[in-house]
TORMARTI-976136 format. One record per residue (C-alpha): x, y, z; residue in one letter; residue number from 1. Coordinates in steps of 0.02 Angstrom, whole numbers. Layout:
REM TORMARTI-976136
X Y Z A NUM
...
***
This chain:
REM TORMARTI-976136
-2087 2305 -228 M 1
-1989 2284 -389 L 2
-1876 2399 -364 E 3
-1827 2327 -197 S 4
-1739 2176 -283 Y 5
-1617 2307 -380 V 6
-1504 2372 -251 T 7
-1456 2231 -173 P 8
-1436 2149 -319 I 9
-1292 2284 -355 L 10
-1236 2277 -213 M 11
-1208 2101 -206 S 12
-1091 2128 -380 Y 13
-1005 2303 -326 V 14
-980 2296 -121 N 15
-863 2150 -104 R 16
-735 2243 -213 Y 17
-757 2433 -170 I 18
-727 2536 -21 K 19
-861 2624 65 N 20
-1017 2604 -26 L 21
-1178 2619 36 K 22
-1350 2565 -30 P 23
-1396 2735 -48 S 24
-1279 2761 -183 D 25
-1379 2614 -283 L 26
-1532 2685 -290 Q 27
-1605 2643 -467 L 28
-1770 2599 -562 S 29
-1803 2413 -598 L 30
-1863 2508 -754 W 31
-1713 2619 -810 G 32
-1568 2771 -749 G 33
-1384 2779 -725 D 34
-1303 2751 -564 V 35
-1139 2875 -580 V 36
-1015 2832 -459 L 37
-851 2939 -431 S 38
-660 2945 -367 K 39
-681 2744 -317 L 40
-529 2643 -215 E 41
-535 2456 -239 L 42
-495 2327 -106 K 43
-346 2265 -124 L 44
-361 2113 30 D 45
-483 2036 -79 V 46
-333 2013 -204 L 47
-221 1937 -58 E 48
-338 1811 4 Q 49
-373 1624 -40 D 50
-205 1484 8 D 51
-75 1624 97 H 52
-227 1637 245 E 53
-234 1455 233 S 54
-73 1412 316 C 55
-45 1350 486 G 56
-98 1180 562 S 57
-222 1056 499 N 58
-368 1100 605 S 59
-353 1306 575 T 60
-329 1241 406 N 61
-477 1174 399 R 62
-567 1314 505 S 63
-505 1449 384 T 64
-551 1370 228 T 65
-716 1346 294 E 66
-734 1557 355 N 67
-651 1595 163 T 68
-799 1475 78 K 69
-913 1537 192 S 70
-871 1733 153 S 71
-881 1716 -10 I 72
-1027 1624 -35 K 73
-1157 1729 -150 P 74
-1280 1824 -32 R 75
-1468 1765 -43 R 76
-1608 1877 -121 I 77
-1726 1840 6 Q 78
-1621 1906 133 Q 79
-1575 2067 63 A 80
-1738 2106 0 A 81
-1921 2096 56 P 82
-2012 1969 -18 T 83
-2200 2014 -112 D 84
-2354 1875 -90 P 85
-2432 1957 -240 D 86
-2285 1903 -352 L 87
-2273 1728 -434 P 88
-2075 1654 -408 P 89
-2054 1624 -573 G 90
-2078 1794 -633 Y 91
-1976 1866 -504 V 92
-1837 1754 -553 Q 93
-1855 1781 -733 S 94
-1855 1965 -707 L 95
-1716 1986 -616 I 96
-1617 1894 -724 R 97
-1644 2007 -869 R 98
-1597 2148 -782 V 99
-1447 2088 -743 V 100
-1426 2001 -908 N 101
-1456 2175 -1001 N 102
-1339 2284 -864 V 103
-1241 2400 -973 N 104
-1082 2459 -881 I 105
-944 2615 -910 L 106
-811 2650 -814 I 107
-697 2812 -859 N 108
-511 2859 -816 N 109
-478 2677 -748 L 110
-285 2677 -663 I 111
-219 2520 -597 L 112
-45 2531 -527 K 113
89 2382 -444 Y 114
242 2436 -357 V 115
376 2331 -315 E 116
554 2368 -270 D 117
620 2513 -379 D 118
476 2464 -501 I 119
318 2546 -550 V 120
206 2491 -668 L 121
13 2584 -701 S 122
-114 2552 -818 V 123
-226 2695 -890 N 124
-394 2662 -963 I 125
-472 2821 -1045 T 126
-651 2712 -1052 S 127
-712 2562 -1028 A 128
-888 2497 -1091 E 129
-967 2314 -1050 C 130
-1136 2305 -1131 Y 131
-1264 2140 -1188 T 132
-1259 2122 -1387 V 133
-1353 1978 -1499 G 134
-1335 1866 -1625 E 135
-1241 1984 -1730 L 136
-1130 2089 -1596 W 137
-1238 2234 -1622 D 138
-1317 2340 -1442 R 139
-1455 2233 -1404 A 140
-1615 2198 -1249 F 141
-1561 1988 -1259 M 142
-1614 1878 -1126 D 143
-1584 1681 -1126 I 144
-1750 1564 -1165 S 145
-1766 1390 -1205 A 146
-1752 1412 -1377 T 147
-1563 1519 -1381 D 148
-1478 1457 -1222 L 149
-1338 1601 -1265 V 150
-1296 1781 -1176 L 151
-1178 1870 -1288 R 152
-1081 2039 -1204 K 153
-929 2151 -1268 V 154
-818 2260 -1189 I 155
-716 2393 -1261 N 156
-557 2473 -1199 F 157
-516 2643 -1285 S 158
-349 2714 -1254 D 159
-250 2586 -1158 C 160
-79 2665 -1113 T 161
48 2565 -990 V 162
200 2655 -914 C 163
325 2565 -840 L 164
450 2667 -715 D 165
589 2652 -604 K 166
567 2768 -428 R 167
717 2798 -312 N 168
740 2755 -144 A 169
636 2879 -95 S 170
494 2794 -188 G 171
504 2946 -313 K 172
505 2919 -513 I 173
676 3049 -563 E 174
631 3016 -739 F 175
499 2934 -843 Y 176
525 2827 -980 Q 177
421 2794 -1125 D 178
266 2710 -1130 P 179
263 2527 -1151 L 180
95 2532 -1221 L 181
15 2699 -1302 Y 182
-170 2717 -1317 K 183
-191 2555 -1375 C 184
-374 2492 -1391 S 185
-442 2321 -1410 F 186
-604 2252 -1400 R 187
-675 2090 -1322 T 188
-812 1954 -1332 R 189
-900 1865 -1223 L 190
-1010 1706 -1253 H 191
-1101 1615 -1090 F 192
-1179 1445 -1160 T 193
-1323 1381 -1028 Y 194
-1387 1191 -1024 D 195
-1570 1282 -964 N 196
-1680 1416 -899 L 197
-1622 1358 -723 N 198
-1421 1333 -738 S 199
-1341 1488 -627 K 200
-1180 1446 -701 M 201
-1141 1436 -890 P 202
-1095 1264 -954 S 203
-960 1349 -1067 V 204
-876 1522 -1072 I 205
-789 1607 -1213 K 206
-698 1772 -1194 I 207
-585 1822 -1345 H 208
-512 1993 -1377 T 209
-457 2041 -1521 L 210
-308 2214 -1554 V 211
-276 2262 -1716 E 212
-141 2343 -1690 S 213
8 2331 -1551 L 214
162 2400 -1512 K 215
263 2411 -1367 L 216
414 2522 -1339 S 217
542 2434 -1196 I 218
692 2530 -1161 T 219
877 2477 -1104 D 220
797 2526 -901 Q 221
638 2452 -935 Q 222
687 2282 -996 L 223
749 2198 -832 P 224
580 2282 -734 M 225
484 2192 -887 F 226
559 2012 -865 I 227
534 2044 -682 R 228
344 2066 -721 I 229
354 1903 -846 M 230
437 1800 -677 Q 231
297 1872 -595 L 232
158 1801 -697 G 233
267 1636 -711 I 234
280 1615 -509 A 235
101 1650 -495 L 236
71 1528 -628 Y 237
160 1393 -550 Y 238
128 1450 -379 G 239
310 1476 -335 E 240
289 1641 -236 I 241
377 1606 -67 G 242
353 1729 86 S 243
487 1635 210 F 244
641 1739 251 K 245
804 1643 275 E 246
810 1546 440 G 247
617 1519 439 D 248
527 1338 437 I 249
408 1295 281 E 250
242 1236 310 D 251
223 1100 206 P 252
31 1116 189 T 253
88 1298 83 C 254
230 1184 6 H 255
183 1247 -206 N 256
24 1340 -180 K 257
-13 1477 -266 D 258
-85 1672 -174 M 259
-230 1648 -277 L 260
-267 1454 -266 G 261
-214 1310 -354 N 262
-203 1348 -530 I 263
-264 1218 -661 T 264
-103 1162 -768 G 265
13 1206 -670 S 266
68 1031 -620 E 267
57 1054 -418 D 268
156 935 -332 E 269
37 937 -203 T 270
-70 812 -318 R 271
65 690 -277 I 272
-58 587 -164 D 273
-164 553 -295 M 274
-39 467 -415 Q 275
51 384 -282 Y 276
-78 377 -115 P 277
27 237 -19 T 278
188 259 -88 Q 279
229 461 -54 Y 280
114 462 95 K 281
236 416 228 G 282
352 557 175 Q 283
216 673 233 E 284
273 821 89 L 285
87 895 49 H 286
-78 843 157 S 287
-237 824 101 Q 288
-383 942 171 Q 289
-506 826 228 D 290
-613 797 79 E 291
-613 958 39 E 292
-610 1014 -159 Q 293
-460 1131 -206 P 294
-513 1299 -261 Q 295
-446 1283 -468 G 296
-416 1421 -550 W 297
-575 1434 -671 V 298
-669 1438 -492 S 299
-555 1584 -413 W 300
-576 1680 -591 A 301
-789 1640 -558 W 302
-788 1686 -379 S 303
-773 1872 -459 F 304
-935 1853 -538 V 305
-1065 1838 -378 P 306
-1207 1739 -412 A 307
-1381 1793 -405 I 308
-1455 1667 -306 V 309
-1386 1541 -192 S 310
-1386 1350 -228 Y 311
-1419 1309 -50 D 312
-1582 1234 -29 G 313
-1706 1366 -10 G 314
-1680 1433 -183 E 315
-1812 1312 -241 E 316
-1932 1456 -158 D 317
-1905 1548 -336 F 318
-1928 1405 -465 V 319
-2102 1303 -483 G 320
-2014 1136 -508 N 321
-2027 1023 -368 D 322
-1905 1065 -239 P 323
-1823 903 -218 A 324
-1795 877 -388 S 325
-1744 1042 -430 T 326
-1593 1059 -293 T 327
-1529 895 -335 H 328
-1499 952 -500 Q 329
-1442 1105 -463 Q 330
-1324 1059 -335 K 331
-1249 937 -478 A 332
-1224 1089 -586 Q 333
-1120 1178 -450 A 334
-995 1021 -440 L 335
-983 1024 -629 K 336
-845 1132 -683 D 337
-896 1218 -841 P 338
-762 1218 -998 I 339
-676 1393 -1009 V 340
-622 1458 -1177 S 341
-486 1621 -1170 I 342
-409 1697 -1315 G 343
-297 1833 -1363 F 344
-285 1878 -1567 Y 345
-175 2011 -1644 C 346
-188 2053 -1817 T 347
-5 2157 -1806 K 348
103 2186 -1673 A 349
285 2268 -1661 T 350
395 2270 -1510 V 351
531 2420 -1534 T 352
669 2396 -1407 F 353
764 2564 -1378 K 354
944 2632 -1292 L 355
932 2785 -1170 T 356
1062 2926 -1137 E 357
1035 3060 -1035 M 358
1023 3245 -1110 Q 359
1064 3383 -1006 A 360
942 3554 -1057 E 361
1043 3708 -1098 S 362
1024 3781 -929 S 363
1157 3734 -792 Y 364
979 3725 -669 Y 365
866 3641 -797 S 366
835 3456 -749 P 367
933 3318 -853 Q 368
803 3237 -978 K 369
795 3073 -1041 V 370
845 3027 -1239 K 371
795 2865 -1303 S 372
844 2794 -1487 K 373
780 2643 -1580 E 374
914 2528 -1608 V 375
787 2353 -1632 L 376
617 2305 -1710 C 377
507 2152 -1709 W 378
360 2127 -1816 E 379
212 2000 -1807 Q 380
87 1953 -1896 E 381
-55 1853 -1847 G 382
-28 1797 -1654 T 383
-153 1689 -1583 T 384
-160 1642 -1378 V 385
-266 1511 -1348 E 386
-323 1421 -1177 A 387
-448 1284 -1143 L 388
-483 1204 -986 M 389
-626 1123 -888 M 390
-573 1143 -704 G 391
-409 1031 -662 E 392
-433 890 -760 P 393
-390 978 -935 F 394
-316 1124 -972 F 395
-226 1166 -1157 D 396
-129 1308 -1218 C 397
-92 1344 -1408 Q 398
13 1498 -1453 I 399
67 1545 -1643 G 400
83 1670 -1755 F 401
85 1657 -1955 V 402
249 1777 -2008 G 403
382 1888 -1903 C 404
535 1990 -1940 R 405
679 2067 -1852 A 406
752 2231 -1912 M 407
907 2346 -1862 C 408
864 2527 -1859 L 409
1005 2682 -1824 K 410
1137 2637 -1745 G 411
1214 2544 -1583 I 412
1357 2570 -1474 M 413
1399 2732 -1575 G 414
1414 2635 -1754 V 415
1275 2718 -1866 K 416
1264 2580 -1965 D 417
1090 2589 -2017 F 418
1090 2807 -1986 E 419
962 2880 -2117 E 420
1107 2939 -2207 N 421
1191 2774 -2254 M 422
1049 2742 -2354 N 423
1048 2560 -2341 R 424
922 2456 -2417 S 425
743 2379 -2296 E 426
838 2206 -2338 T 427
1011 2217 -2264 E 428
910 2268 -2105 A 429
801 2138 -2084 C 430
915 1991 -2025 F 431
775 1864 -1966 F 432
626 1818 -2043 I 433
498 1679 -2015 C 434
321 1607 -2090 G 435
211 1717 -2212 E 436
124 1864 -2208 N 437
-70 1904 -2194 L 438
-89 1941 -2368 S 439
-59 1789 -2454 T 440
-103 1671 -2277 K 441
-284 1757 -2232 G 442
-333 1754 -2076 F 443
-328 1579 -2021 T 444
-272 1642 -1853 Y 445
-456 1680 -1818 L 446
-490 1505 -1843 T 447
-653 1462 -1711 N 448
-637 1594 -1629 S 449
-781 1727 -1573 L 450
-719 1826 -1713 F 451
-715 1707 -1868 D 452
-877 1727 -1945 Y 453
-867 1539 -1985 R 454
-862 1492 -1803 S 455
-1019 1399 -1743 P 456
-1061 1514 -1616 E 457
-1056 1651 -1740 N 458
-1209 1514 -1860 N 459
-1323 1471 -1706 G 460
-1245 1295 -1669 T 461
-1164 1268 -1517 R 462
-964 1237 -1529 A 463
-878 1058 -1480 E 464
-734 1031 -1391 F 465
-602 889 -1403 I 466
-553 847 -1202 L 467
-473 704 -1232 D 468
-287 673 -1249 S 469
-276 547 -1383 T 470
-421 626 -1494 H 471
-323 803 -1447 H 472
-138 756 -1517 K 473
-238 647 -1665 E 474
-316 807 -1698 T 475
-185 962 -1657 Y 476
-18 889 -1741 T 477
122 1001 -1794 E 478
74 973 -1973 I 479
-129 1043 -1940 A 480
-25 1197 -1817 G 481
82 1246 -1984 M 482
-68 1241 -2083 Q 483
-158 1378 -1971 R 484
-3 1492 -1937 F 485
140 1447 -2046 G 486
294 1540 -1931 A 487
248 1449 -1753 F 488
158 1327 -1648 Y 489
155 1303 -1467 M 490
23 1155 -1419 D 491
37 1124 -1187 Y 492
-62 1002 -1142 L 493
-101 926 -969 Y 494
-220 812 -916 T 495
-294 694 -763 M 496
-360 567 -836 E 497
-457 423 -744 N 498
-429 225 -791 T 499
-549 160 -684 S 500
-638 131 -811 G 501
-791 246 -758 K 502
-804 346 -924 G 503
-748 535 -945 S 504
-636 615 -802 T 505
-767 757 -717 N 506
-733 865 -558 Q 507
-827 732 -464 Q 508
-688 624 -483 D 509
-568 711 -379 F 510
-662 788 -247 S 511
-691 617 -148 S 512
-495 620 -71 G 513
-527 430 -63 K 514
-356 337 -66 S 515
-451 198 -190 E 516
-496 312 -300 D 517
-366 407 -322 L 518
-254 279 -384 G 519
-345 279 -557 T 520
-286 456 -590 V 521
-141 495 -711 Q 522
-67 641 -771 E 523
-2 688 -922 K 524
87 852 -967 S 525
156 867 -1144 T 526
232 1015 -1239 K 527
265 1016 -1442 S 528
326 1176 -1516 L 529
366 1183 -1712 V 530
436 1345 -1793 I 531
410 1357 -1964 G 532
542 1412 -2127 P 533
650 1526 -2062 L 534
811 1640 -2121 N 535
924 1704 -2011 F 536
1081 1825 -2035 R 537
1177 1857 -1906 L 538
1314 1997 -1946 D 539
1393 2143 -1868 S 540
1243 2224 -1836 S 541
1124 2097 -1766 A 542
1258 2011 -1674 V 543
1266 2183 -1557 H 544
1102 2230 -1547 R 545
1053 2038 -1485 I 546
1193 2044 -1347 L 547
1162 2236 -1286 K 548
981 2172 -1248 M 549
1050 2017 -1158 I 550
1182 2158 -1074 V 551
1019 2271 -1046 C 552
929 2136 -959 A 553
1070 2067 -835 L 554
1109 2271 -773 E 555
975 2238 -622 H 556
953 2094 -533 E 557
808 2044 -403 Y 558
781 1956 -266 E 559
686 1788 -349 P 560
525 1743 -292 Y 561
545 1547 -231 S 562
713 1491 -159 R 563
789 1349 -251 L 564
780 1182 -136 K 565
949 1106 -88 S 566
996 959 -144 D 567
1017 859 43 I 568
967 680 22 K 569
827 631 181 D 570
895 497 272 E 571
719 399 328 N 572
713 296 184 E 573
533 242 119 T 574
504 45 120 I 575
384 7 12 L 576
308 -212 2 N 577
297 -289 -189 P 578
120 -251 -208 E 579
153 -40 -201 E 580
308 -73 -307 V 581
218 -146 -465 A 582
97 -51 -454 F 583
217 114 -452 L 584
292 28 -603 E 585
101 34 -699 E 586
112 232 -721 Y 587
238 354 -678 I 588
195 517 -737 P 589
340 623 -846 T 590
325 802 -917 R 591
374 782 -1114 H 592
417 946 -1222 T 593
480 915 -1422 S 594
538 1054 -1517 V 595
558 1032 -1712 T 596
635 1162 -1832 L 597
597 1166 -2016 L 598
686 1227 -2151 K 599
811 1323 -2063 C 600
964 1438 -2148 T 601
1085 1519 -2039 C 602
1187 1636 -2136 T 603
1362 1709 -2055 I 604
1443 1851 -2112 S 605
1615 1935 -2095 M 606
1612 2052 -1954 A 607
1628 2232 -2009 E 608
1637 2277 -1825 F 609
1669 2208 -1665 N 610
1643 2289 -1485 L 611
1635 2131 -1434 L 612
1759 2157 -1276 D 613
1630 2275 -1204 H 614
1492 2152 -1211 L 615
1542 1955 -1171 L 616
1632 2012 -997 P 617
1444 2066 -936 V 618
1367 1948 -1008 I 619
1502 1801 -917 M 620
1486 1916 -750 G 621
1680 1959 -763 E 622
1642 2170 -746 K 623
1520 2277 -737 N 624
1433 2378 -907 S 625
1504 2507 -970 S 626
1408 2640 -1091 N 627
1546 2618 -1214 F 628
1524 2730 -1372 M 629
1624 2693 -1539 N 630
1702 2856 -1612 T 631
1767 2790 -1802 T 632
1676 2814 -1970 N 633
1549 2647 -2024 F 634
1588 2596 -2181 Q 635
1524 2409 -2254 S 636
1622 2290 -2330 L 637
1562 2237 -2500 R 638
1584 2089 -2582 P 639
1542 2018 -2388 L 640
1593 1850 -2341 P 641
1480 1731 -2294 S 642
1457 1569 -2213 I 643
1278 1466 -2270 R 644
1211 1335 -2166 I 645
1048 1234 -2212 L 646
969 1111 -2104 V 647
808 1011 -2166 D 648
754 990 -1990 K 649
796 981 -1829 I 650
702 898 -1661 N 651
728 896 -1485 V 652
627 789 -1353 E 653
678 789 -1172 H 654
581 700 -1033 S 655
583 718 -842 V 656
488 658 -725 P 657
353 743 -633 M 658
397 704 -463 Y 659
565 704 -487 A 660
620 727 -304 E 661
493 588 -209 Q 662
513 462 -355 L 663
708 469 -314 V 664
693 436 -156 H 665
589 294 -157 V 666
667 200 -323 V 667
821 254 -219 S 668
774 145 -82 S 669
760 17 -172 L 670
869 -161 -143 T 671
861 -194 -334 Q 672
738 -64 -414 P 673
710 -125 -607 S 674
777 -57 -767 D 675
610 52 -783 N 676
602 130 -619 L 677
797 186 -660 L 678
748 246 -842 H 679
628 353 -763 Y 680
757 440 -629 C 681
850 502 -773 Y 682
805 657 -874 V 683
821 606 -1075 H 684
863 709 -1213 C 685
874 680 -1393 Y 686
929 768 -1525 L 687
900 735 -1725 K 688
973 853 -1854 I 689
925 803 -2042 F 690
1013 873 -2211 G 691
1139 994 -2153 F 692
1253 1069 -2267 Q 693
1374 1219 -2254 A 694
1457 1340 -2393 G 695
1534 1506 -2440 L 696
1425 1651 -2514 T 697
1468 1821 -2534 S 698
1330 1970 -2526 L 699
1368 2098 -2653 D 700
1341 2291 -2677 C 701
1134 2273 -2690 S 702
1111 2157 -2580 G 703
1114 1990 -2650 S 704
1196 1838 -2632 Y 705
1308 1736 -2738 C 706
1266 1547 -2772 L 707
1362 1443 -2631 P 708
1501 1370 -2636 V 709
1509 1198 -2545 P 710
1601 1137 -2398 I 711
1502 1020 -2301 I 712
1384 926 -2416 P 713
1214 870 -2333 S 714
1226 742 -2187 F 715
1139 680 -2040 S 716
1172 647 -1863 T 717
1095 620 -1710 A 718
1129 638 -1510 L 719
1045 548 -1353 Y 720
1107 600 -1179 G 721
1029 561 -992 K 722
1065 642 -843 L 723
1015 565 -652 L 724
913 666 -574 K 725
980 706 -384 L 726
1157 607 -390 P 727
1158 644 -176 T 728
1036 498 -162 Y 729
1135 380 -250 W 730
1323 387 -161 T 731
1297 220 -112 K 732
1260 146 -272 R 733
1424 169 -383 S 734
1355 53 -525 Q 735
1246 158 -573 I 736
1283 296 -719 A 737
1268 490 -673 I 738
1279 520 -850 T 739
1282 430 -1002 E 740
1273 482 -1226 G 741
1263 402 -1371 I 742
1319 518 -1536 F 743
1279 432 -1693 E 744
1361 500 -1866 L 745
1372 392 -2029 P 746
1455 495 -2124 N 747
1543 678 -2134 L 748
1637 772 -2283 T 749
1722 921 -2296 I 750
1809 990 -2441 Q 751
1878 1149 -2456 A 752
2029 1217 -2575 T 753
2164 1328 -2510 R 754
2066 1481 -2561 A 755
1923 1437 -2459 Q 756
2025 1404 -2309 T 757
2103 1560 -2317 L 758
1929 1611 -2346 L 759
1842 1546 -2187 L 760
1989 1574 -2072 Q 761
1967 1782 -2144 A 762
1792 1763 -2078 I 763
1833 1665 -1895 Y 764
1966 1816 -1870 Q 765
1865 1952 -1891 S 766
1747 1905 -1757 W 767
1887 1841 -1651 S 768
2007 1979 -1684 H 769
1937 2148 -1586 L 770
1912 2292 -1683 G 771
1854 2368 -1863 N 772
1873 2268 -2018 V 773
1994 2333 -2147 S 774
1926 2287 -2318 S 775
2118 2249 -2374 S 776
2078 2095 -2245 A 777
2003 2016 -2382 V 778
2071 2068 -2553 N 779
1981 2026 -2713 E 780
2109 1900 -2785 A 781
2031 1803 -2643 L 782
1858 1815 -2687 I 783
1856 1799 -2868 N 784
1957 1642 -2833 E 785
1853 1551 -2724 V 786
1671 1606 -2808 F 787
1722 1655 -2983 L 788
1732 1459 -3017 S 789
1564 1419 -2980 I 790
1518 1566 -3088 E 791
1613 1513 -3213 I 792
1538 1347 -3188 G 793
1351 1387 -3171 C 794
1371 1477 -3348 C 795
1444 1327 -3422 Y 796
1294 1222 -3377 V 797
1164 1344 -3417 A 798
1248 1360 -3600 Q 799
1242 1156 -3622 V 800
1047 1160 -3580 D 801
1037 1307 -3704 L 802
1116 1194 -3846 E 803
1031 1024 -3810 L 804
866 1142 -3784 L 805
902 1187 -3976 A 806
929 1048 -4046 S 807
778 959 -3968 N 808
674 1086 -4064 D 809
554 1037 -4186 P 810
574 1071 -4386 P 811
502 1224 -4445 T 812
409 1230 -4608 S 813
450 1319 -4764 T 814
361 1383 -4912 S 815
***
């Protein structure tokens, strides 16, 4: 009778996502065997449910939600398989759990395709295998036990190829582009931690993926399509997919809703009733769904893994414990969201940008082919993308990498500046360097991941997570981020905290929907970005390649996924009583962003060639792009005068109210709003620059720069500005400033000789005057006059130091 349990279990997993699947296709012995399914077709309608179908009236919305929830409720084993009175219930449950925990899945030739407008995105994976592993991540037959409540799995993906092509009006692909990603293999480790043997859902889920080498290739025709795919991901994250045509009335119950549900950390404005249940409720901008808990990102993702046993009251038949206590415990576990950690790690990544051109075959009737040429390369080492979440109350995302650099390749717009026959060094080709390399930094980017042998999971201990905003900010500082990575570090934190004194915030605090509880919830959103020491050189080769990429990105415009709201004032004013105003003043949620640059060096060289008149008009929207090709030969200019700018630190801080439209609507209706409320109706921006200095330098034939001649000594400055949100709401209050700025500059000194001024003028004219720069524009006498004096001064200082050193030598003994 045990064999009868296997087929319903497999059907509960795969029948929901695969069309035309029969139970006879999954007949399998409990003790072994394989199931081979060929030419499978997925059910796309499963991915198109949730809130997109729930749009409508309140009654319809509630019934539809209930139907959706009932349709995705896990199947119960009691109804799917016959019962055997000779088998003890605990034995059946443990046996089923052991079978499911050790199911191996092998998929060959997996093909996924996404089509939108003229975009055809296809993913081809030769093989993907999932199996259970032991403590050392080797294939093994494992099960959770009272002493080891952990389950580990591995998924290996082999030869993943991603193609991005453009189709014509008839839906055909005329020219196939180079693959974005070609035959890339990567591995994923999954680590599930359970609270006890009766837990149906893990309390901690870790899913980490490691790629040793990632080589991406993007052509000029693929770039706008790639940006479109990125915009789709952002729109899905923030729930900005609009499905309304011009003239349609948007249903407020569907406002800012994602087709995949209410995604964690998206700062969706549907949470406005949580923060201001009284003040904003009269506006009826968003509706609360009758104490129904919205489906979060974690819940939606976990719903794709069907549970084996239902959480209903009937499941105590499988457990030998007390039915009442077991049911209460299991329902409490069902309400608690697990801690989910998702990580992506890449040892070395390379992105190559290519320009394409049509090339006809020798025969007249032969079709044209596309030939691509590499012009720009971005290399990156030690990349980490980590996300930590626990339902809706907590979401954190950290991104960082150890080092990166950008290099010029071959030629651009007919200028063969880095062709092989030019014999230019790699130092000249590299125009951007940031951070360190893995040989000196080590594998710090894998810290506490499932691929780190020092992590708690790889040493038999349970990992601890920081789910408190205060403790998080104290731990993950800018210094700690730069010590781990070195080049770039970003930390995005979103929390919903309960200030009522009930303890830590959990999922139950947000499920009641009662107004007396919702007023204690505070939302916080902070983004912190740190960029380590970098060296950036702007010469003709780098500038033209960067601008060419921008031009290629603007060559195709797609319809936006969401329409911008019109700035029209709502005439229905909201009148608040003094208690409501006092409550509003207690806490107003904001989004705060901080960007810090450390030790930045920027070198602006004299233009060796200038074709900006063919690029800038396209960027400014004045004319369409033209495939201009330069015909003159490239001649490098040496010595090459340059302006070098050094900055010790740059800090930019930006803050904006999280719900600006609702806040401005309420505050603008007050007779005498306080300064505190007016402060939060502005967008605030702070800019601080420390240790800014500039000077003249020159690049010689060996690829080295001479010592800079100071033009602007080191100084610091600060700038503050604010801008009023939604000015149309303040038309009756002329005394309120729309914008305001404060500039602070304690001292500034500019010093330059006549020769230095002429050299600065020559550098400026090389960029402002179009065409090739003649070497006669900067004569040797001018170069010598600017830089020879500093060299003589350095030699004189060195000679004095040597004389002082000789005079301080101790006397030597003689016989």
